[in-house]
C-alpha positions in Angstrom: 135.4 120.4 134.6 133.6 121.5 132.0 133.5 120.3 128.3 133.6 122.6 125.1 132.5 122.1 121.7 136.1 122.7 119.3 136.1 123.6 115.6 138.4 122.0 113.4 140.0 125.5 113.2 140.6 125.1 117.6 137.8 127.9 118.2 135.3 127.2 120.4 132.0 126.6 118.4 128.4 127.8 119.1 126.0 126.3 121.0 123.8 123.9 118.9 120.5 126.6 118.7 117.4 125.8 120.3 114.7 123.7 119.2 111.7 126.1 118.4 108.7 125.3 121.0 105.5 124.3 119.6 103.1 126.6 117.9 105.9 128.8 116.9 105.9 129.6 113.2 107.2 127.3 110.9 109.6 130.5 109.7 111.2 130.6 113.1 113.9 128.4 114.4 117.8 127.5 113.2 116.3 125.9 110.0 116.2 127.6 106.9 113.1 128.2 104.7 114.4 125.5 102.2 115.0 122.5 104.6 111.7 123.3 106.2 110.3 123.0 102.4 111.4 119.3 101.8 110.5 118.4 105.1 106.8 119.0 104.6 106.9 118.1 101.2 108.1 115.0 102.1 105.9 114.6 105.0 102.9 115.6 102.6 103.6 113.0 99.8 103.8 110.4 102.7 100.1 111.2 104.0 99.3 111.3 100.4 100.4 107.8 99.6 99.3 106.8 102.8 96.0 108.2 101.7 95.6 106.3 98.5 96.6 102.9 100.1 93.2 103.4 102.5 91.5 103.8 99.2 92.5 101.3 97.4 92.0 99.2 100.4 88.5 100.5 100.8 87.8 99.4 96.9 89.2 96.2 97.1 87.4 95.5 100.2 84.3 96.3 99.1 84.8 94.6 95.7 85.6 91.5 97.6 82.6 91.6 99.7 80.0 92.1 96.4 81.8 89.6 94.2 81.1 87.0 97.4 77.6 87.6 97.7 77.1 87.8 94.3 78.4 84.5 93.8 76.7 83.1 97.2 73.3 84.8 95.1 74.2 82.8 92.1 74.6 79.5 94.1 71.4 79.8 96.3 69.5 80.5 93.0 70.5 77.4 91.6 70.4 74.8 94.3 67.3 76.7 94.8 66.1 75.9 91.2 67.1 72.0 91.4 65.7 71.7 94.5 62.7 73.4 94.4 63.6 76.1 97.0 63.0 73.4 99.5 65.1 72.0 102.5 68.3 71.7 100.5 68.1 75.4 99.3 67.3 76.8 103.4 70.4 74.4 104.6 72.3 76.0 102.2 71.5 79.3 102.8 71.7 79.2 106.6 75.1 77.9 106.2 76.2 80.3 103.2 74.5 83.7 104.4 75.8 83.7 107.9 79.5 84.0 105.8 78.6 86.5 103.7 77.7 88.4 106.8 80.5 88.4 108.5 82.7 89.4 105.4 80.4 92.2 105.0 80.6 93.3 108.3 84.4 93.4 108.5 84.5 95.1 105.1 82.2 97.9 107.2 84.7 97.9 109.7 87.8 98.6 107.9 85.9 100.9 105.7 85.1 103.3 109.1 88.9 102.7 109.8 90.0 103.2 106.1 87.8 106.6 106.3 88.7 107.9 109.6 92.8 107.2 108.5 92.0 109.2 105.5 90.5 112.1 108.1 93.8 112.1 109.5 95.7 112.2 106.5 93.6 115.5 105.1 94.0 117.4 108.4 97.6 116.8 108.6 97.7 117.7 104.5 95.8 120.9 105.1 98.0 121.6 108.1 101.2 121.2 105.6 99.3 123.4 102.9 99.0 126.3 105.6 102.8 125.8 106.2 102.9 126.0 102.5 101.1 129.6 102.9 103.7 130.8 105.8 106.2 130.1 103.6 104.6 131.7 100.6 101.9 133.8 101.6 101.1 135.3 97.5 100.5 131.5 96.2 97.2 131.2 97.9 95.7 131.9 94.7 96.4 128.9 93.4 95.5 126.2 95.8 92.2 124.6 95.3 92.1 122.8 98.6 91.9 123.9 101.8 94.6 125.3 104.4 92.1 125.0 107.4 92.4 121.9 109.8 88.4 121.8 110.6 85.7 120.2 109.7 84.9 122.5 106.9 88.1 122.5 105.8 88.1 118.6 105.8 85.4 118.3 103.5 87.0 121.1 101.0 90.0 118.6 100.5 87.9 115.9 100.5 85.7 116.9 97.5 82.6 117.8 99.5 81.1 120.8 98.1 80.1 123.4 101.2 76.4 124.1 102.0 73.8 122.4 100.0 71.2 122.1 102.9 70.5 118.9 104.9 69.2 117.1 101.2 72.6 117.3 100.1 74.3 116.0 102.9 71.7 113.3 103.3 72.6 112.3 99.5 76.3 112.4 99.9 75.3 110.0 103.3 73.7 107.5 101.0 75.8 107.6 98.3 78.7 106.7 100.5 80.3 102.9 100.4 80.2 102.3 103.9 76.3 102.7 103.7 76.1 100.9 100.7 77.5 98.1 102.3 75.8 98.7 105.7 72.2 98.4 103.7 73.4 95.2 102.4 74.2 93.7 105.6 71.4 94.5 107.1 69.5 92.7 104.2 71.4 90.0 104.9 70.7 90.2 108.4 67.2 90.0 108.2 67.2 87.0 105.3 69.0 84.9 107.8 66.6 85.7 110.4 63.8 84.9 107.8 65.0 81.5 106.6 65.9 80.5 110.1 62.3 81.5 111.5 61.1 79.4 108.2 63.1 76.7 108.9 61.3 76.3 112.2 57.6 76.2 110.7 56.6 80.1 111.6 53.7 81.7 110.0 54.1 83.9 106.8 53.3 86.9 109.2 56.0 85.6 111.8 58.7 84.9 109.2 57.8 88.7 108.1 58.5 90.8 111.6 61.5 88.4 112.4 63.4 89.2 109.2 62.3 92.9 109.7 63.6 92.9 113.4 67.2 91.3 112.6 67.1 93.8 109.7 66.7 97.0 112.2 68.4 95.6 114.9 71.4 95.1 112.5 70.9 98.7 110.6 70.7 100.9 114.2 73.9 98.4 115.4 76.3 99.9 112.2 74.2 103.2 112.8 75.3 103.1 116.5 78.9 102.6 115.9 79.5 104.9 113.0 78.5 107.7 116.0 80.7 106.5 118.4 83.4 106.7 115.0 82.5 110.6 114.8 82.2 111.2 117.8 86.3 109.7 118.8 87.1 112.3 115.5 85.6 114.9 116.7 87.3 114.7 120.1 90.4 114.4 118.6 90.1 117.6 116.3 91.7 120.5 118.0 91.8 122.6 114.6 95.2 124.8 114.4 94.2 126.7 111.6 90.4 127.2 111.2 88.3 128.3 108.2 87.5 132.0 108.4 84.1 133.4 109.9 82.2 133.7 107.0 84.3 131.8 104.5 
């Protein structure tokens, strides 16, 4: 026995339209272009809101870390001035600075996660922008952001100017908030190591060496973690709309 769908008038209704296969154009399938535009617009605004939340969290976490660091430095300065930078200052520094370093490392990890999340949002927004152009190709001249989901297209949408050479890219990296937090964390680690060496009675040269080693260890650890995150993004990125050659 078989069952058939019957319409209100008593006739047999049409079979449901097949679901478009993966990779088909947005213009194919049974869904109307207007409905497709509505779906794409909803997803676009969802990604935009998610990207905005990532930015807000990055700024708030970085601000919290800098405020904590500033307060710790002021407290240490007051105690050091009152105690002649003696035993009380060293003990307080070895208590406060590790806590500040923990907050800095946690902030840096969250900044990396937010940057990764933002990159995913930008990829999705660029793909949706490509879908807009499939629906209305004549609107391409009005688009400022990219409709390509490769690294070049991601850079255009994120406001990173193409070209400029290595010096330009190095300046962009150095000006980034994660780099600033990385340097501050490394300096904190070096200061903690140097104060600990001072506490156990190390020579001045030994104190400087221990501080430099602490600085380099944290700096290299941050760099290796960043490389791992970039490699993860590169491995998971499979552009569907690559930038034209020579664009």
